[in-house]
MIROLUM-886926 format. One record per residue (C-alpha): residue in one letter; x, y, z; residue number from 1. Coordinates in steps of 0.001 Angstrom, whole numbers, plus 500000, padded with zeros to 6 digits. Layout:
{res A X X Y Y Z Z n NUM}
...
This chain:
{res M X 500000 Y 500000 Z 500000 n 1}
{res S X 501115 Y 503575 Z 499479 n 2}
{res D X 501064 Y 505945 Z 502410 n 3}
{res T X 498496 Y 508332 Z 500928 n 4}
{res P X 495433 Y 508171 Z 503195 n 5}
{res R X 491992 Y 507830 Z 501669 n 6}
{res D X 488565 Y 508401 Z 503160 n 7}
{res T X 488040 Y 504693 Z 503610 n 8}
{res I X 488121 Y 502186 Z 506438 n 9}
{res L X 489295 Y 498649 Z 505860 n 10}
{res V X 487876 Y 495863 Z 508032 n 11}
{res I X 489795 Y 492596 Z 508331 n 12}
{res N X 488553 Y 489305 Z 509765 n 13}
{res A X 491403 Y 486796 Z 509591 n 14}
{res G X 491005 Y 483070 Z 510202 n 15}
{res S X 493322 Y 480097 Z 509882 n 16}
{res S X 492629 Y 479446 Z 506200 n 17}
{res S X 491045 Y 482685 Z 505000 n 18}
{res I X 491181 Y 486459 Z 505305 n 19}
{res K X 487914 Y 488297 Z 504796 n 20}
{res F X 488107 Y 492024 Z 504146 n 21}
{res Y X 485591 Y 494816 Z 503623 n 22}
{res L X 486104 Y 498410 Z 502540 n 23}
{res Y X 483828 Y 501263 Z 503608 n 24}
{res D X 483716 Y 504822 Z 502288 n 25}
{res I X 483456 Y 507500 Z 504972 n 26}
{res G X 480678 Y 509978 Z 504296 n 27}
{res G X 479059 Y 512330 Z 506809 n 28}
{res E X 479395 Y 512376 Z 510579 n 29}
{res Q X 478640 Y 508686 Z 511036 n 30}
{res D X 477972 Y 507612 Z 507444 n 31}
{res L X 479735 Y 504460 Z 506238 n 32}
{res T X 478976 Y 503096 Z 502777 n 33}
{res P X 480181 Y 499645 Z 501684 n 34}
{res R X 482469 Y 499807 Z 498665 n 35}
{res L X 483665 Y 496232 Z 498311 n 36}
{res G X 484201 Y 492951 Z 500101 n 37}
{res G X 486406 Y 489974 Z 499443 n 38}
{res Q X 488477 Y 487164 Z 500798 n 39}
{res I X 491507 Y 485048 Z 500229 n 40}
{res E X 490517 Y 481454 Z 500839 n 41}
{res G X 492631 Y 478330 Z 500905 n 42}
{res I X 495572 Y 479904 Z 502735 n 43}
{res G X 498271 Y 477268 Z 503153 n 44}
{res T X 496806 Y 475021 Z 500450 n 45}
{res L X 497897 Y 474352 Z 496883 n 46}
{res R X 495106 Y 476514 Z 495411 n 47}
{res P X 494574 Y 479737 Z 497335 n 48}
{res R X 492139 Y 482081 Z 495633 n 49}
{res L X 491326 Y 485789 Z 495790 n 50}
{res R X 487722 Y 486876 Z 495298 n 51}
{res V X 486479 Y 490473 Z 495491 n 52}
{res R X 483034 Y 491901 Z 494756 n 53}
{res D X 481742 Y 495443 Z 494739 n 54}
{res A X 478871 Y 496693 Z 496898 n 55}
{res A X 476342 Y 495483 Z 494322 n 56}
{res G X 477801 Y 491976 Z 494368 n 57}
{res Q X 479486 Y 492249 Z 490970 n 58}
{res P X 482894 Y 490539 Z 490649 n 59}
{res L X 485949 Y 492801 Z 490680 n 60}
{res V X 488529 Y 490044 Z 490719 n 61}
{res E X 488523 Y 486268 Z 490964 n 62}
{res R X 491833 Y 484520 Z 490467 n 63}
{res D X 494117 Y 481858 Z 491832 n 64}
{res I X 497192 Y 482879 Z 493817 n 65}
{res A X 500562 Y 481183 Z 493695 n 66}
{res P X 500726 Y 478901 Z 496772 n 67}
{res G X 503941 Y 480525 Z 497959 n 68}
{res H X 502234 Y 483937 Z 498028 n 69}
{res A X 499553 Y 482727 Z 500455 n 70}
{res S X 501371 Y 480071 Z 502427 n 71}
{res D X 500283 Y 481660 Z 505700 n 72}
{res V X 498188 Y 484569 Z 506985 n 73}
{res P X 500998 Y 487194 Z 506898 n 74}
{res N X 501789 Y 486383 Z 503252 n 75}
{res A X 498109 Y 486417 Z 502345 n 76}
{res Q X 497756 Y 489809 Z 504031 n 77}
{res E X 500467 Y 491134 Z 501706 n 78}
{res V X 498403 Y 489948 Z 498718 n 79}
{res V X 495367 Y 491792 Z 500062 n 80}
{res G X 497395 Y 494946 Z 500677 n 81}
{res T X 498955 Y 494915 Z 497225 n 82}
{res W X 495611 Y 494456 Z 495489 n 83}
{res L X 493911 Y 497169 Z 497560 n 84}
{res S X 496784 Y 499588 Z 496947 n 85}
{res G X 496408 Y 499170 Z 493225 n 86}
{res H X 492639 Y 499433 Z 493373 n 87}
{res L X 492495 Y 502460 Z 495678 n 88}
{res G X 495632 Y 504277 Z 494618 n 89}
{res G X 496537 Y 504635 Z 498287 n 90}
{res A X 496105 Y 503254 Z 501777 n 91}
{res P X 492902 Y 503344 Z 503820 n 92}
{res L X 492582 Y 505881 Z 506592 n 93}
{res A X 492492 Y 503078 Z 509174 n 94}
{res V X 492080 Y 499334 Z 509559 n 95}
{res G X 489630 Y 497721 Z 511993 n 96}
{res H X 490169 Y 494120 Z 513064 n 97}
{res R X 487996 Y 491473 Z 514625 n 98}
{res V X 489915 Y 490096 Z 517609 n 99}
{res V X 488169 Y 487278 Z 519407 n 100}
{res H X 489556 Y 487699 Z 522924 n 101}
{res G X 490027 Y 490965 Z 524794 n 102}
{res G X 490477 Y 489407 Z 528215 n 103}
{res P X 489042 Y 490792 Z 531479 n 104}
{res D X 490226 Y 494382 Z 531026 n 105}
{res L X 489552 Y 495406 Z 527414 n 106}
{res S X 485840 Y 496155 Z 527353 n 107}
{res E X 485780 Y 498437 Z 524316 n 108}
{res P X 487673 Y 498827 Z 521019 n 109}
{res V X 491218 Y 500182 Z 521274 n 110}
{res L X 493898 Y 501658 Z 519048 n 111}
{res V X 496659 Y 499086 Z 518772 n 112}
{res D X 500137 Y 499870 Z 520036 n 113}
{res D X 502977 Y 497596 Z 521150 n 114}
{res E X 501581 Y 497266 Z 524671 n 115}
{res I X 498069 Y 496349 Z 523478 n 116}
{res L X 499448 Y 493856 Z 520962 n 117}
{res A X 501505 Y 492109 Z 523648 n 118}
{res Q X 498473 Y 491982 Z 525927 n 119}
{res L X 496357 Y 490405 Z 523190 n 120}
{res E X 499030 Y 487861 Z 522343 n 121}
{res A X 498908 Y 486674 Z 525966 n 122}
{res Y X 495269 Y 485632 Z 525438 n 123}
{res A X 496117 Y 483301 Z 522531 n 124}
{res P X 495860 Y 480133 Z 524713 n 125}
{res L X 492239 Y 481078 Z 525483 n 126}
{res A X 491338 Y 481232 Z 521786 n 127}
{res P X 493961 Y 479166 Z 519926 n 128}
{res L X 491728 Y 478692 Z 516909 n 129}
{res H X 491256 Y 482440 Z 516398 n 130}
{res Q X 493542 Y 484810 Z 518299 n 131}
{res P X 496881 Y 484115 Z 516560 n 132}
{res N X 495267 Y 484527 Z 513139 n 133}
{res N X 493375 Y 487660 Z 514205 n 134}
{res L X 496645 Y 489260 Z 515286 n 135}
{res A X 498800 Y 488238 Z 512308 n 136}
{res P X 497524 Y 490969 Z 509920 n 137}
{res I X 497902 Y 493568 Z 512681 n 138}
{res R X 501584 Y 492694 Z 513031 n 139}
{res V X 502154 Y 492767 Z 509259 n 140}
{res I X 500587 Y 496208 Z 508869 n 141}
{res R X 502404 Y 497595 Z 511924 n 142}
{res E X 505737 Y 496387 Z 510581 n 143}
{res R X 505295 Y 497577 Z 507008 n 144}
{res R X 502896 Y 500531 Z 507254 n 145}
{res P X 503168 Y 501818 Z 510838 n 146}
{res A X 501490 Y 505141 Z 509999 n 147}
{res I X 498138 Y 503423 Z 509401 n 148}
{res A X 495938 Y 503479 Z 512514 n 149}
{res Q X 494665 Y 500050 Z 513553 n 150}
{res V X 491753 Y 499331 Z 515863 n 151}
{res A X 491086 Y 496034 Z 517629 n 152}
{res C X 487405 Y 495206 Z 518218 n 153}
{res F X 486679 Y 492331 Z 520575 n 154}
{res D X 484126 Y 489538 Z 520500 n 155}
{res T X 484260 Y 489501 Z 524296 n 156}
{res A X 483627 Y 493229 Z 524866 n 157}
{res F X 479822 Y 493189 Z 524469 n 158}
{res H X 479574 Y 490690 Z 527342 n 159}
{res R X 481480 Y 492805 Z 529872 n 160}
{res S X 478072 Y 494080 Z 531025 n 161}
{res H X 477435 Y 490746 Z 532797 n 162}
{res S X 476753 Y 490740 Z 536506 n 163}
{res D X 479371 Y 489399 Z 538882 n 164}
{res V X 477302 Y 486233 Z 539318 n 165}
{res A X 476967 Y 485642 Z 535561 n 166}
{res D X 480704 Y 486184 Z 535172 n 167}
{res R X 481685 Y 483382 Z 537550 n 168}
{res Y X 482498 Y 479716 Z 537614 n 169}
{res A X 482236 Y 477774 Z 540872 n 170}
{res V X 486010 Y 477748 Z 541327 n 171}
{res P X 488270 Y 479299 Z 543984 n 172}
{res E X 488445 Y 483099 Z 544025 n 173}
{res K X 492150 Y 482913 Z 543239 n 174}
{res L X 491392 Y 481503 Z 539795 n 175}
{res Y X 488810 Y 484214 Z 539129 n 176}
{res R X 491364 Y 486915 Z 539968 n 177}
{res E X 493762 Y 485245 Z 537542 n 178}
{res G X 491195 Y 485544 Z 534753 n 179}
{res V X 489244 Y 482277 Z 534875 n 180}
{res R X 485777 Y 483631 Z 534191 n 181}
{res R X 482951 Y 483503 Z 531646 n 182}
{res Y X 483892 Y 485931 Z 528898 n 183}
{res G X 481378 Y 485073 Z 526182 n 184}
{res F X 482026 Y 485473 Z 522450 n 185}
{res H X 480325 Y 486497 Z 519170 n 186}
{res G X 479858 Y 489875 Z 520841 n 187}
{res L X 480319 Y 491900 Z 517651 n 188}
{res S X 477461 Y 489959 Z 516078 n 189}
{res Y X 475207 Y 490469 Z 519098 n 190}
{res E X 476079 Y 494157 Z 519264 n 191}
{res Y X 474933 Y 494539 Z 515667 n 192}
{res I X 471711 Y 492632 Z 516391 n 193}
{res A X 470959 Y 494945 Z 519341 n 194}
{res Q X 471575 Y 497950 Z 517089 n 195}
{res R X 469532 Y 496567 Z 514204 n 196}
{res L X 466568 Y 495692 Z 516409 n 197}
{res R X 466344 Y 499339 Z 517472 n 198}
{res Q X 466050 Y 500259 Z 513790 n 199}
{res V X 463705 Y 497621 Z 512397 n 200}
{res L X 461854 Y 496162 Z 515405 n 201}
{res P X 461803 Y 498968 Z 518008 n 202}
{res D X 458813 Y 497450 Z 519822 n 203}
{res I X 460927 Y 494511 Z 521010 n 204}
{res A X 464417 Y 496050 Z 520988 n 205}
{res T X 464476 Y 496932 Z 524689 n 206}
{res G X 462750 Y 493743 Z 525778 n 207}
{res R X 464120 Y 490418 Z 526927 n 208}
{res I X 465775 Y 488927 Z 523843 n 209}
{res I X 467426 Y 485562 Z 523330 n 210}
{res A X 469604 Y 485781 Z 520224 n 211}
{res A X 471349 Y 482765 Z 518694 n 212}
{res H X 474414 Y 483075 Z 516483 n 213}
{res L X 474351 Y 479821 Z 514517 n 214}
{res G X 477315 Y 479376 Z 512193 n 215}
{res S X 480415 Y 477225 Z 512349 n 216}
{res G X 480735 Y 478639 Z 515845 n 217}
{res V X 477493 Y 478562 Z 517816 n 218}
{res S X 476337 Y 480516 Z 520835 n 219}
{res A X 473327 Y 482261 Z 522308 n 220}
{res C X 473048 Y 485505 Z 524239 n 221}
{res A X 470456 Y 486897 Z 526644 n 222}
{res M X 469970 Y 490629 Z 526016 n 223}
{res H X 467852 Y 493111 Z 527980 n 224}
{res H X 467673 Y 496791 Z 527032 n 225}
{res G X 470206 Y 495981 Z 524306 n 226}
{res K X 472843 Y 494815 Z 526806 n 227}
{res S X 474271 Y 491328 Z 527251 n 228}
{res V X 473018 Y 489676 Z 530433 n 229}
{res D X 474375 Y 486167 Z 529906 n 230}
{res S X 475875 Y 483974 Z 527188 n 231}
{res T X 476265 Y 480268 Z 526574 n 232}
{res M X 480000 Y 480652 Z 525822 n 233}
{res G X 482456 Y 481116 Z 528658 n 234}
{res F X 486208 Y 481023 Z 529320 n 235}
{res T X 486945 Y 479813 Z 525786 n 236}
{res A X 484957 Y 479359 Z 522597 n 237}
{res L X 484585 Y 475648 Z 523407 n 238}
{res E X 481803 Y 476024 Z 525963 n 239}
{res G X 478051 Y 476008 Z 525505 n 240}
{res L X 476150 Y 474855 Z 522442 n 241}
{res P X 477380 Y 472189 Z 519979 n 242}
{res M X 479224 Y 473652 Z 516987 n 243}
{res G X 480657 Y 472609 Z 513663 n 244}
{res T X 483828 Y 471063 Z 515068 n 245}
{res R X 483662 Y 471995 Z 518784 n 246}
{res P X 481692 Y 470002 Z 521373 n 247}
{res G X 480066 Y 472751 Z 523408 n 248}
{res R X 479037 Y 471566 Z 526844 n 249}
{res L X 481415 Y 468850 Z 528003 n 250}
{res D X 482128 Y 467275 Z 531382 n 251}
{res A X 485610 Y 468463 Z 532414 n 252}
{res G X 486217 Y 464896 Z 533550 n 253}
{res V X 486343 Y 463864 Z 529890 n 254}
{res V X 489479 Y 465980 Z 529476 n 255}
{res L X 490999 Y 464407 Z 532587 n 256}
{res W X 490192 Y 460971 Z 531148 n 257}
{res M X 491903 Y 461908 Z 527868 n 258}
{res M X 494997 Y 462865 Z 529827 n 259}
{res E X 494928 Y 459555 Z 531676 n 260}
{res Q X 494811 Y 457797 Z 528309 n 261}
{res G X 498103 Y 459446 Z 527442 n 262}
{res M X 496877 Y 462187 Z 525130 n 263}
{res S X 499073 Y 465292 Z 525096 n 264}
{res H X 497877 Y 468864 Z 525541 n 265}
{res D X 498195 Y 469499 Z 521792 n 266}
{res E X 496313 Y 466307 Z 520899 n 267}
{res I X 493457 Y 467170 Z 523250 n 268}
{res E X 493324 Y 470749 Z 522013 n 269}
{res H X 493230 Y 469628 Z 518380 n 270}
{res M X 490445 Y 467126 Z 519059 n 271}
{res L X 488279 Y 469611 Z 520956 n 272}
{res Y X 488660 Y 472374 Z 518375 n 273}
{res Y X 488736 Y 470403 Z 515127 n 274}
{res D X 487255 Y 466917 Z 515518 n 275}
{res C X 484163 Y 467253 Z 517724 n 276}
{res G X 480782 Y 468921 Z 517251 n 277}
{res M X 478750 Y 468019 Z 514183 n 278}
{res K X 481843 Y 466626 Z 512482 n 279}
{res G X 482550 Y 464255 Z 515361 n 280}
{res L X 478940 Y 463234 Z 515941 n 281}
{res S X 478134 Y 462553 Z 512308 n 282}
{res G X 481485 Y 461245 Z 511160 n 283}
{res I X 480612 Y 462977 Z 507898 n 284}
{res S X 480981 Y 466741 Z 507958 n 285}
{res N X 480729 Y 469917 Z 509996 n 286}
{res D X 478712 Y 471537 Z 507175 n 287}
{res M X 475007 Y 471681 Z 508014 n 288}
{res R X 474098 Y 471658 Z 504327 n 289}
{res E X 475824 Y 468321 Z 503829 n 290}
{res L X 474209 Y 466855 Z 506932 n 291}
{res L X 470749 Y 468039 Z 505877 n 292}
{res A X 471253 Y 466448 Z 502455 n 293}
{res S X 472525 Y 463166 Z 503880 n 294}
{res E X 470375 Y 460118 Z 504563 n 295}
{res A X 472974 Y 458579 Z 506871 n 296}
{res P X 471610 Y 457745 Z 510356 n 297}
{res S X 474607 Y 459458 Z 511942 n 298}
{res A X 473764 Y 462694 Z 510118 n 299}
{res R X 470158 Y 462520 Z 511348 n 300}
{res M X 471347 Y 461876 Z 514877 n 301}
{res A X 473784 Y 464810 Z 514774 n 302}
{res L X 471048 Y 467163 Z 513574 n 303}
{res Q X 468659 Y 465972 Z 516271 n 304}
{res Y X 471330 Y 466467 Z 518912 n 305}
{res F X 472073 Y 469956 Z 517612 n 306}
{res A X 468418 Y 471035 Z 517633 n 307}
{res W X 467798 Y 469658 Z 521120 n 308}
{res R X 470892 Y 471104 Z 522799 n 309}
{res V X 470598 Y 474487 Z 521076 n 310}
{res A X 466923 Y 474756 Z 522042 n 311}
{res E X 467771 Y 473766 Z 525617 n 312}
{res G X 470665 Y 476204 Z 525901 n 313}
{res M X 468761 Y 479098 Z 524367 n 314}
{res I X 465659 Y 478845 Z 526484 n 315}
{res G X 467770 Y 478343 Z 529603 n 316}
{res L X 469002 Y 481915 Z 529158 n 317}
{res A X 465503 Y 483115 Z 530023 n 318}
{res C X 466411 Y 482438 Z 533665 n 319}
{res A X 468863 Y 485334 Z 533512 n 320}
{res M X 466038 Y 487739 Z 532579 n 321}
{res N X 463057 Y 486152 Z 534358 n 322}
{res G X 461410 Y 485492 Z 531013 n 323}
{res V X 461739 Y 486131 Z 527293 n 324}
{res D X 459861 Y 488481 Z 524957 n 325}
{res A X 461431 Y 487535 Z 521621 n 326}
{res I X 463860 Y 485076 Z 520045 n 327}
{res V X 466243 Y 486007 Z 517211 n 328}
{res F X 468209 Y 483715 Z 514885 n 329}
{res T X 471276 Y 485066 Z 513089 n 330}
{res A X 474546 Y 484101 Z 511294 n 331}
{res G X 474960 Y 481656 Z 508417 n 332}
{res V X 472860 Y 478718 Z 509623 n 333}
{res G X 470481 Y 480836 Z 511687 n 334}
{res E X 469730 Y 483148 Z 508767 n 335}
{res N X 469502 Y 480611 Z 505954 n 336}
{res S X 468278 Y 477246 Z 507251 n 337}
{res A X 464525 Y 477119 Z 507719 n 338}
{res E X 464797 Y 473408 Z 508552 n 339}
{res I X 467246 Y 473970 Z 511417 n 340}
{res R X 465163 Y 476827 Z 512826 n 341}
{res Q X 462051 Y 474656 Z 512724 n 342}
{res A X 463823 Y 471732 Z 514401 n 343}
{res I X 465044 Y 473963 Z 517226 n 344}
{res S X 461720 Y 475746 Z 517714 n 345}
{res A X 459826 Y 472429 Z 517842 n 346}
{res H X 461327 Y 471893 Z 521306 n 347}
{res W X 459533 Y 475018 Z 522563 n 348}
{res G X 455998 Y 473874 Z 521787 n 349}
{res W X 455294 Y 473608 Z 525520 n 350}
{res L X 455720 Y 477400 Z 525654 n 351}
{res G X 453180 Y 477856 Z 522882 n 352}
{res I X 455883 Y 478959 Z 520422 n 353}
{res R X 454936 Y 478105 Z 516837 n 354}
{res L X 456607 Y 478971 Z 513566 n 355}
{res D X 454659 Y 479948 Z 510474 n 356}
{res P X 455978 Y 477640 Z 507703 n 357}
{res E X 455649 Y 480244 Z 504940 n 358}
{res R X 457305 Y 482999 Z 506957 n 359}
{res N X 460070 Y 480620 Z 507986 n 360}
{res A X 460655 Y 479612 Z 504356 n 361}
{res R X 460990 Y 483327 Z 503458 n 362}
{res H X 463557 Y 483742 Z 506258 n 363}
{res G X 461655 Y 486366 Z 508177 n 364}
{res P X 461981 Y 488885 Z 509570 n 365}
{res R X 459171 Y 487416 Z 511709 n 366}
{res I X 458912 Y 483653 Z 511351 n 367}
{res S X 456530 Y 482812 Z 514194 n 368}
{res S X 452771 Y 482568 Z 513795 n 369}
{res D X 450502 Y 485428 Z 514857 n 370}
{res D X 449232 Y 483452 Z 517848 n 371}
{res S X 452709 Y 482559 Z 519130 n 372}
{res P X 453032 Y 484218 Z 522558 n 373}
{res I X 456758 Y 484762 Z 521961 n 374}
{res G X 457813 Y 486213 Z 518630 n 375}
{res V X 460601 Y 484482 Z 516706 n 376}
{res Y X 462641 Y 486475 Z 514178 n 377}
{res V X 465513 Y 486231 Z 511709 n 378}
{res V X 467897 Y 489208 Z 511609 n 379}
{res R X 470971 Y 489210 Z 509386 n 380}
{res T X 474127 Y 490104 Z 511253 n 381}
{res N X 476864 Y 492480 Z 510092 n 382}
{res E X 479925 Y 492296 Z 512325 n 383}
{res E X 482004 Y 494167 Z 509762 n 384}
{res L X 479827 Y 497280 Z 509947 n 385}
{res I X 480135 Y 497306 Z 513749 n 386}
{res I X 483929 Y 497123 Z 513433 n 387}
{res A X 483941 Y 499961 Z 510887 n 388}
{res Q X 481731 Y 502088 Z 513153 n 389}
{res H X 483997 Y 501552 Z 516153 n 390}
{res T X 487077 Y 502304 Z 514066 n 391}
{res L X 485617 Y 505553 Z 512772 n 392}
{res A X 484502 Y 506592 Z 516260 n 393}
{res L X 487984 Y 506062 Z 517685 n 394}
{res L X 489603 Y 507991 Z 514846 n 395}
{res R X 487353 Y 510961 Z 515568 n 396}
{res Q X 488335 Y 510897 Z 519214 n 397}
{res R X 492055 Y 511259 Z 518446 n 398}
């Protein structure tokens, strides 16, 4: 990238095998307009690929990348930077990053400096699947374009509004003081949902909401007056509801048993993050679309397990609010799978909750029947916009 600033904000969401990026034009006081979005997928494979589309969804570029140019996240970030520099004719004004773990102290987005980066690196063991990859592009940009402001936005920050009781595990106080507590994740998604509800469904926005982020990662959040009250995820992104490759709720004794069987820390970590969840249960795939299309008994069983445990975990959050006024589904599976939503909601028939099949097939926004005492909705999330908003706000405070 050149060092000529532009009136744009770049948002980066880096994973282990892909980097997603989104560019926003800065307009008025708080006006952000999407310009383009893209990703490099297949990082570390023999066929990495760059795809970019404009705001209307029209392709700007779609091409393979030489494997050596995207062998890891830092190299792939260089590819993104080079392409953007050529496309923009300069660097963005700032870059906002999704960072999964902000720890117990970082409860709002921050400008990244050496001290913040070191602090975030210390949380990598709490989110080994995400944190190192989230931080890799930050390091690359700081090393090669230090004049560009970078903002870290945390998936844990939205949940810092939890009460002391909701924050705890039943472990000695010493462990709590050392940081063993229930952080919660997917906070950027839930923050957007709280914001969006105020815009499109103001009648329920301040009520008692149970929102479910159903994607590869899965969690649910209890929100009241637009604030997080409780979440199914805790100390790490392993806890709570079953996920694509992570088990969710699991007796800690299982981990002790694995150790007794001679499994190493790295072997246990790999199994819990990569080989459990829907992939482990089905023995087929972590992709809900493949499981829904399969006639294998193990696929049916995995889907039934998912619907039951997600329904159980979601409705259990009502205890944190003494009731529930509305339920919201979001993220890839939550937004697009009418069958999964129906299977989950079927477990709430005892509450009188009923989905309207036609509304559910149209993906909302309201998918429950008129006589359902608790409304059920689908709201599309937009974590990238939240990151761009926070980045712009911090820039204007400087």
